[in-house]
VMD Tcl script that draws the C-alpha trace (Angstrom):
set ca {
  {59.82 126.18 150.77}
  {62.44 124.40 153.55}
  {62.36 120.98 151.69}
  {61.44 119.53 148.39}
  {61.30 116.58 147.21}
  {62.91 115.88 143.63}
  {59.30 115.72 142.14}
  {58.40 118.95 143.52}
  {61.15 120.70 142.70}
  {60.87 119.28 139.15}
  {57.58 120.71 139.36}
  {58.81 123.99 140.53}
  {61.72 124.60 137.08}
  {59.17 123.52 134.75}
  {55.83 125.61 136.89}
  {54.03 122.91 137.03}
  {53.45 123.65 140.63}
  {50.75 124.65 142.77}
  {53.89 127.00 144.61}
  {55.03 128.10 141.76}
  {54.23 131.93 141.53}
  {55.14 133.85 138.38}
  {56.51 136.09 139.69}
  {59.32 133.78 140.72}
  {62.15 132.23 138.77}
  {63.49 129.02 139.77}
  {66.96 127.70 138.37}
  {69.69 124.93 139.12}
  {73.01 125.99 140.09}
  {76.28 124.36 142.03}
  {75.93 125.40 145.79}
  {79.56 126.75 147.20}
  {80.43 126.80 150.38}
  {81.91 129.36 152.25}
  {84.03 130.03 155.44}
  {82.89 133.34 157.35}
  {86.00 135.17 158.21}
  {84.70 134.37 162.11}
  {85.45 130.68 161.00}
  {82.78 129.78 162.83}
  {79.73 129.64 160.64}
  {79.19 128.12 157.33}
  {77.09 129.73 154.15}
  {75.43 128.61 151.04}
  {75.84 131.24 148.16}
  {76.40 130.91 144.49}
  {79.48 132.63 145.04}
  {81.54 133.55 147.89}
  {81.75 137.18 148.83}
  {85.41 139.00 148.65}
  {87.14 137.84 151.84}
  {85.73 134.83 152.76}
  {87.38 131.59 151.58}
  {85.64 128.45 149.72}
  {85.78 125.46 150.91}
  {83.42 122.87 148.77}
  {81.90 123.30 145.94}
  {79.40 120.92 144.22}
  {79.00 117.04 145.47}
  {81.18 114.21 145.57}
  {78.80 111.21 144.31}
  {79.14 107.89 143.53}
  {79.40 106.23 140.23}
  {76.06 105.04 139.72}
  {74.26 108.73 140.87}
  {74.25 111.85 139.89}
  {75.03 115.01 140.86}
  {72.38 116.96 141.33}
  {73.25 120.94 141.60}
  {71.36 122.99 144.34}
  {67.71 124.67 143.50}
  {67.24 128.51 143.89}
  {64.71 131.17 143.53}
  {64.24 134.34 142.84}
  {61.97 136.75 143.05}
  {61.26 139.38 139.80}
  {59.84 142.93 139.94}
  {57.43 144.49 137.85}
  {60.38 146.14 136.37}
  {62.48 142.81 136.04}
  {64.85 143.48 138.08}
  {65.27 140.25 140.80}
  {66.02 139.66 144.23}
  {69.08 137.64 146.04}
  {68.97 134.42 145.10}
  {67.52 132.28 147.57}
  {68.52 128.85 148.28}
  {64.98 126.24 147.71}
  {67.27 122.79 147.65}
  {70.79 121.77 148.14}
  {72.37 120.12 145.81}
  {72.35 115.83 145.85}
  {73.41 112.52 144.99}
  {70.09 110.86 142.86}
  {70.29 107.13 142.74}
  {68.66 104.52 140.55}
  {66.56 104.21 143.64}
  {65.17 107.82 143.61}
  {64.27 107.29 139.83}
  {62.80 103.63 140.09}
  {58.82 105.16 140.00}
  {59.56 107.50 137.42}
  {61.72 105.52 134.92}
  {58.84 102.29 135.46}
  {56.06 105.13 134.35}
  {58.48 106.21 131.45}
  {58.78 102.17 130.35}
  {55.20 101.88 130.16}
  {54.45 104.46 127.60}
  {58.18 103.55 125.86}
  {57.46 103.39 121.88}
  {58.98 100.37 121.27}
  {59.34 98.98 118.03}
  {57.99 95.72 116.76}
  {60.05 93.20 116.70}
  {59.52 91.95 112.70}
  {59.19 88.85 110.84}
  {61.89 87.51 108.38}
  {60.81 84.98 106.82}
  {63.26 82.37 105.28}
  {61.55 82.99 101.91}
  {60.20 85.76 101.74}
  {56.50 84.62 99.73}
  {53.13 84.61 99.85}
  {52.39 81.16 100.02}
  {53.32 78.23 101.80}
  {52.92 74.50 101.41}
  {50.96 72.21 103.76}
  {52.88 70.43 106.33}
  {56.38 72.61 105.09}
  {54.79 75.13 106.46}
  {57.02 78.49 106.99}
  {60.73 78.82 108.87}
  {59.84 82.67 110.12}
  {62.39 84.06 112.55}
  {63.26 87.60 113.92}
  {66.20 90.45 115.36}
  {66.40 89.91 119.67}
  {68.04 93.38 119.46}
  {67.27 95.95 122.56}
  {66.04 99.13 122.01}
  {67.52 102.10 123.92}
  {65.58 105.64 124.64}
  {67.03 108.38 126.11}
  {65.02 110.94 128.39}
  {65.46 112.99 131.40}
  {63.48 112.16 134.66}
  {63.25 114.36 137.07}
  {65.92 117.12 135.66}
  {68.19 113.41 135.46}
  {69.49 112.71 132.53}
  {69.15 108.57 132.25}
  {68.87 105.68 129.30}
  {65.79 103.20 129.41}
  {66.23 99.72 127.74}
  {63.33 97.58 126.42}
  {64.77 93.88 126.12}
  {62.84 90.91 124.15}
  {62.30 87.97 126.32}
  {60.07 85.78 125.09}
  {58.76 85.55 121.00}
  {54.79 84.10 120.82}
  {54.37 82.45 117.20}
  {51.05 82.34 115.83}
  {50.19 80.59 112.30}
  {47.02 82.37 112.67}
  {45.28 78.84 112.30}
  {44.13 76.19 114.33}
  {47.30 74.93 116.01}
  {48.65 76.30 119.64}
  {50.93 79.31 119.56}
  {54.83 78.41 119.70}
  {56.91 80.55 122.25}
  {60.82 80.77 122.55}
  {63.28 82.88 124.43}
  {65.50 82.96 120.53}
  {64.15 84.98 118.20}
  {64.69 81.70 115.31}
  {67.24 80.94 113.06}
  {67.50 78.81 109.78}
  {65.22 76.04 109.22}
  {67.96 74.19 109.52}
  {69.66 75.17 112.80}
  {68.63 74.48 116.42}
  {66.66 77.67 116.90}
  {64.82 77.03 114.26}
  {60.98 78.12 114.50}
  {58.44 75.53 112.15}
  {55.04 76.36 111.17}
  {53.76 73.64 109.62}
  {50.00 74.54 108.36}
  {48.55 71.44 108.91}
  {45.58 72.50 106.45}
  {45.43 74.16 103.21}
  {43.80 78.00 103.25}
  {44.74 81.27 103.86}
  {46.21 82.82 107.39}
  {48.07 85.57 108.43}
  {51.34 84.39 110.91}
  {51.58 86.92 113.64}
  {54.47 87.30 116.50}
  {54.18 88.72 119.65}
  {56.97 89.76 121.54}
  {56.99 90.24 125.26}
  {60.28 93.11 126.23}
  {61.53 93.82 129.41}
  {62.78 96.80 130.74}
  {65.70 98.35 132.67}
  {67.59 102.15 133.01}
  {70.55 103.46 134.19}
  {71.70 107.61 135.18}
  {73.47 108.25 131.70}
  {77.10 107.43 132.06}
  {77.26 104.92 134.49}
  {77.55 101.81 134.04}
  {75.00 99.41 136.16}
  {71.76 99.16 134.48}
  {68.92 98.82 136.64}
  {65.90 95.92 136.34}
  {62.09 98.11 135.82}
  {59.03 96.31 137.21}
  {56.33 94.71 134.69}
  {56.63 94.76 130.61}
  {55.47 95.08 126.99}
  {54.24 93.54 124.12}
  {54.38 94.46 120.23}
  {53.08 92.65 117.77}
  {53.80 92.48 113.56}
  {52.20 90.49 111.26}
  {53.32 88.82 108.10}
  {51.02 89.29 104.96}
  {48.22 86.52 104.44}
  {49.91 83.52 103.30}
  {47.58 81.07 100.72}
  {48.38 76.90 102.48}
  {48.08 75.02 98.90}
  {48.41 70.98 98.76}
  {51.05 69.40 97.58}
  {50.16 67.64 94.04}
  {51.87 64.58 92.94}
  {53.01 64.46 89.58}
  {54.67 60.58 87.53}
  {56.66 61.60 85.30}
  {57.72 59.31 82.86}
}
mol new
graphics top color blue
foreach p $ca { graphics top sphere $p radius 0.5 }
foreach p [lrange $ca 0 end-1] q [lrange $ca 1 end] { graphics top cylinder $p $q radius 0.2 }
display resetview
């Protein structure tokens, strides 16, 4: 294979390519550039032969890129012997643009844990019109993975919170996770009528990724949603009593 894409290289390494023969072993190694004794040509090999001069090893990549070593193949004989390595693909600097499609797929299948509902007072009942004041946390979630041989971090960031009382009132959507009952960010689900209801929170998550160890996060197209629910809540009318 004269030129192999990152996906094709990864398939060869993992034995999932139609081109990967069972008697061929693929591996990655730094490509050494060696200067021949005639000073007119360069060759690519695992190590410079005796009498030649090493003029470069590896690649100098930008801060937001990853140095992916070259891909080599060796033919394995029936007795376990191996041929001299042949170069399948030179090393390259992998950028976030090279991994975007893979990152989007990984984000869509990312096991994001639901943002959990917390109640101002942890109980299974409420009073009509006083209702409940739910809140949650807005912490992001990070997953470490490997895409096409490159270590990557993918993170899910909560973007919207939709609070549904479970009765006939319209759900409330906020960009914040709620707060104490007496704060500006308080979420109030009043329950104007008695009954038994289950409140729920649907969180919408946006995604980003970066090559592990690099400083810049790149946005991922698409979104995820998770849902958490309370236990059933018994909503009662308040009783008025006169005392002497």
